[in-house]
VEXTIDREN-572941 format. One record per residue: residue number from 1; x, y, z of N, C-alpha, C, CB in turn. Coordinates in Angstrom, 1 decimal, always signed. Each point is the difference from the previous one (the first is absolute). Glycine has a CB too. Layout:
% residues N
  num     n.X     n.Y     n.Z    ca.X    ca.Y    ca.Z     c.X     c.Y     c.Z    cb.X    cb.Y    cb.Z
  NUM       X       Y       Z       X       Y       Z       X       Y       Z       X       Y       Z
...
***
This chain:
% residues 77
  num     n.X     n.Y     n.Z    ca.X    ca.Y    ca.Z     c.X     c.Y     c.Z    cb.X    cb.Y    cb.Z
    1  -237.3   +84.5   +81.9    -0.8    +1.0    -0.7    -1.7    -0.8    +0.0    +2.6    +1.1    -1.7
    2    -3.5    -0.2    +2.1    -1.1    -0.7    +0.5    -1.0    +1.0    -0.9    +0.7    -1.0    +2.7
    3    -2.2    +0.8    -3.2    -0.8    +0.5    -1.0    -1.0    -0.2    +1.3    +0.9    -0.7    -3.0
    4    -1.3    +1.8    +3.5    -1.4    +0.3    +0.8    -0.9    +1.4    -1.0    +1.3    -0.9    +3.0
    5    -2.5    +0.5    -2.9    -0.6    +1.5    -0.7    +0.4    +0.3    -0.9    -0.4    +0.9    +1.4
    6    +0.9    +0.5    -1.8    +0.5    +0.5    -1.1    +1.3    +0.3    -0.1    -2.0    +0.6    -0.4
    7    +3.1    -0.5    +1.6    +1.0    +0.3    -0.2    +0.9    -1.0    +0.4    -0.7    +2.1    +0.0
    8    +1.8    -2.5    -0.6    +0.8    -1.3    +0.5    +1.1    +0.3    +1.0    -0.3    -1.1    -2.3
    9    +0.8    +0.7    +3.6    +0.6    +0.3    +0.5    +1.1    -1.1    +0.8    -1.8    +1.8    -0.3
   10    +2.9    -0.7    +0.8    +0.8    -1.2    +0.5    +0.7    +0.7    +1.5    +0.7    -1.3    -2.7
   11    -0.2    +0.5    +3.5    +0.5    +0.2    +1.3    +1.6    +0.5    -0.2    -1.7    -2.0    +1.0
   12    +2.1    +2.7    -0.3    +1.8    +0.4    +0.1    +0.0    +0.2    +1.5    +0.6    +1.5    -2.5
   13    +0.5    -2.6    +2.9    -0.1    +0.4    +1.6    +0.8    +1.4    +0.0    +0.0    -2.7    +1.1
   14    -0.2    +3.2    +0.3    +0.0    +1.5    +0.0    +1.0    +0.2    +1.5    -2.9    +0.6    -1.4
   15    +4.4    -0.2    +1.2    +0.5    +0.5    +1.1    +0.3    +1.4    +0.3    +0.8    -2.0    -0.1
   16    -0.8    +2.2    +1.5    -0.5    +1.4    +0.3    +1.4    +0.8    -0.5    -1.9    -0.5    +2.4
   17    +1.3    +1.5    -3.1    +1.1    +1.1    -0.5    -0.1    +1.3    +0.8    -0.1    -1.0    -2.3
   18    +1.4    +1.3    +2.2    +0.4    +1.2    +0.8    -0.9    +1.5    -0.6    +2.8    -1.4    +0.5
   19    -3.0    +1.5    -1.5    -0.7    +0.8    -1.0    -2.1    -0.3    +0.3    +2.9    -0.3    -2.0
   20    -3.5    +1.5    +2.1    -1.2    -0.3    +0.1    -0.8    -0.9    -1.0    +0.3    +1.9    +1.2
   21    -0.9    -2.4    -0.6    -0.9    -1.2    -0.5    -0.7    +0.5    -1.3    -0.6    -1.0    +2.5
   22    -0.1    +2.3    -2.8    -0.4    +0.1    -0.9    +1.1    +0.2    -1.3    -1.9    +0.7    +1.7
   23    +3.2    +0.1    -1.3    +0.9    +0.3    -0.9    +0.5    -1.4    -0.7    +0.7    +2.2    +1.4
   24    -0.6    -3.1    -0.2    +0.6    -1.7    -0.8    -1.1    -0.4    -0.9    +1.3    -1.1    +2.1
   25    -2.2    +1.2    -1.5    -1.2    -0.5    -1.1    +0.1    +0.2    -1.1    -1.2    +0.2    +1.1
   26    +1.1    +1.1    -1.5    +0.2    +1.0    -1.2    +0.9    -0.4    -1.0    -0.4    +1.8    +1.6
   27    +1.9    -1.8    -0.8    +1.0    -0.6    -0.9    +0.2    -1.2    +0.0    +0.8    +1.6    +0.3
   28    -1.1    -2.7    +0.3    -0.6    -1.2    -0.3    -0.7    -0.3    -1.4    -0.1    +0.2    +2.4
   29    -1.1    +0.3    -2.2    -0.9    +0.2    -1.2    +0.3    +0.6    -1.2    -1.2    +0.0    +1.5
   30    +2.3    +0.5    -1.5    +0.8    +1.2    -1.2    +1.0    -1.2    -0.3    +0.1    +3.1    +1.0
   31    +0.4    -3.9    -0.4    +1.1    -0.8    +0.0    -0.2    -1.0    -1.1    +0.5    +0.4    +2.4
   32    -2.3    -1.2    -1.7    +0.0    -1.0    -0.8    -0.6    +0.1    -1.2    +0.1    -1.0    +1.8
   33    -0.9    +2.0    -2.0    -0.1    +0.7    -1.3    +1.1    +0.4    -0.7    -1.9    +0.7    +0.8
   34    +3.0    -0.2    -0.6    +0.9    +0.1    -0.9    +0.8    -1.4    -0.2    -0.1    +2.4    +0.6
   35    +0.2    -3.6    +0.1    +0.3    -1.1    -0.3    -0.7    -0.6    -0.5    +1.0    +0.0    +1.2
   36    -2.6    +0.1    -1.1    -0.7    -0.6    -1.3    +0.0    +0.7    -1.4    -1.5    -0.8    +1.7
   37    +1.6    +1.8    -1.8    +0.4    +0.9    -1.3    +1.1    -0.6    -0.6    -0.8    +2.1    +0.9
   38    +1.9    -2.3    -0.1    +1.6    -0.5    -0.5    -0.4    -1.3    -0.6    +1.7    +0.9    +2.1
   39    -2.7    -2.2    -1.3    -0.1    -1.1    -0.4    -0.8    -0.3    -1.1    +0.5    -0.2    +1.9
   40    -1.5    +1.5    -2.1    -0.5    -0.2    -0.9    +0.9    +0.7    -1.8    -2.4    -0.1    +2.3
   41    +3.3    +0.6    -1.8    +0.7    +0.0    -1.7    -0.4    +2.0    +0.4    -0.8    -3.3    -2.2
   42    +0.4    +3.7    +2.8    -0.3    +1.4    -0.1    +0.6    +0.8    +1.1    -2.1    -0.6    -1.1
   43    +3.5    +0.8    +1.5    +0.4    +0.9    +0.7    -0.1    +1.2    +0.3    +0.5    -1.1    -0.4
   44    -1.1    +2.0    -0.5    +0.1    +1.1    -0.2    -1.7    +0.8    +0.4    +2.3    -0.9    -1.9
   45    -3.4    -0.7    +2.1    -1.2    +0.4    +0.2    -0.2    +0.3    +1.4    -0.6    -1.2    -1.8
   46    -0.3    +2.2    +1.6    -0.5    +0.3    +1.9    -1.4    -0.3    +0.1    +1.4    +2.1    +0.6
   47    -1.9    -3.3    -1.2    -1.1    -0.9    -0.1    -0.2    -0.2    +1.6    +0.6    -1.2    -2.7
   48    -1.4    +1.8    +3.6    -0.4    -0.8    +1.1    -0.5    -1.7    +0.5    -0.3    +2.4    -0.3
   49    +0.9    -3.0    +0.8    -0.6    -1.6    +0.3    -0.4    -0.1    +1.0    +1.1    -1.1    -1.0
   50    -0.5    +1.7    +2.1    -0.6    -0.4    +1.2    -1.3    +1.0    +0.2    +2.4    -0.9    +0.9
   51    -3.3    +0.4    -0.1    -1.5    +0.6    +0.2    +0.3    +0.5    +1.1    -1.6    -1.4    -1.2
   52    +1.9    +0.6    +2.4    +0.0    +0.7    +1.4    +0.5    -1.0    +0.8    -1.9    +1.4    -0.4
   53    +2.9    -1.2    +1.6    +0.7    -0.8    +1.1    -0.7    +0.7    +1.4    +2.7    -0.5    -1.5
   54    -3.1    -0.8    +1.9    +0.0    +0.1    +1.6    +0.7    -0.8    +0.7    -1.9    +0.7    -0.1
   55    +1.6    +0.0    +1.4    +0.8    -1.3    +1.1    -0.8    -0.5    +0.3    +1.8    +0.7    +1.0
   56    -1.7    -2.2    -0.4    -0.3    -1.2    +0.8    +0.2    -0.5    +1.0    -0.1    -0.2    -1.4
   57    -0.5    -0.4    +2.1    +1.2    -1.3    +0.9    -1.1    -1.1    +0.1    +1.9    +1.6    +2.0
   58    -1.3    -2.7    -1.8    -0.2    -1.3    +0.2    +0.8    -1.0    +0.2    -1.5    +0.8    -0.9
   59    +1.1    -2.2    +1.3    +0.6    -1.1    -0.2    +0.7    -0.5    -1.3    -1.5    -0.3    +1.5
   60    +2.8    -0.2    -1.5    +0.5    -0.2    -1.3    +0.0    -1.5    +0.2    +1.4    +2.1    -0.6
   61    -1.6    -2.5    -0.3    -0.1    -1.7    -0.7    +0.9    -0.3    -0.5    -1.8    +0.0    -0.5
   62    +3.1    +0.8    +0.3    +1.3    -0.1    -0.8    +1.3    +0.1    +0.8    -1.3    +1.0    -1.8
   63    +1.1    -0.7    +2.8    +0.9    -0.3    +1.2    -0.1    -1.2    +0.9    +0.1    +2.3    +0.0
   64    +0.8    -2.9    +0.7    +0.0    -0.8    +1.0    -0.7    +0.0    +1.3    +1.8    -0.1    -1.2
   65    -1.7    +1.2    +1.4    -0.3    +0.2    +1.5    -1.5    +0.9    -0.3    +3.0    +0.0    +1.5
   66    -3.5    -0.3    -0.3    -1.3    +1.3    +0.6    +0.4    +1.1    -0.3    -0.8    -0.9    +1.8
   67    +0.7    +1.8    -2.5    +0.7    +1.6    +0.1    -1.5    +0.8    -0.6    +3.3    -0.5    -0.8
   68    -3.2    +1.6    +1.2    -0.9    +0.9    -0.6    +0.5    +0.7    -1.3    -0.8    +0.2    +2.4
   69    +0.9    +0.2    -3.3    +0.6    +0.9    -1.0    -0.8    +0.9    -0.6    +1.4    -1.5    -0.3
   70    -0.7    +2.5    +0.1    -0.8    +1.3    -0.5    +0.6    -0.1    -1.7    +0.0    +1.8    +2.6
   71    -0.9    -1.6    -3.5    +0.5    -0.1    -1.3    -0.9    +1.2    -0.7    +0.7    -2.9    -0.1
   72    +0.3    +3.0    -1.3    -1.3    +1.2    -0.6    -0.5    -1.0    -1.1    +1.3    +3.0    +0.2
   73    -2.9    -2.3    -0.2    -0.4    -0.8    -1.2    -0.3    +1.2    -1.0    -1.0    -2.4    +1.3
   74    +1.6    +1.6    -2.5    +0.0    +1.0    -1.5    -0.8    -0.2    -0.9    +2.1    +0.1    +0.1
   75    -3.2    +0.5    -0.3    -0.7    +0.2    -1.0    +0.6    +0.4    -1.4    -1.5    +0.4    +1.9
   76    +1.1    -1.0    -3.0    +0.5    +0.2    -1.0    -1.0    -0.2    -0.9    +2.1    -0.5    +0.8
   77    -2.1    +1.4    -2.0    -0.9    -0.5    -1.6    +0.2    -0.9    -0.8    -0.2    +1.8    -0.3
***
């Protein structure tokens, strides 16, 4: 996680999905919100923690070969 400007964000590797990208990102955000609410002890809460998810690509510094990775950038409150 890195704080830059107002919203903290994190990168999550994206592997191509058979479903449309917008549906995938909506489901991914909803799943993250549910997991965060459960981790905070409020499983029944509908509080939204994920502000935005966008798709970016770039060189990974975490793998041992030079490859372009596609990742989702998850911005949260």
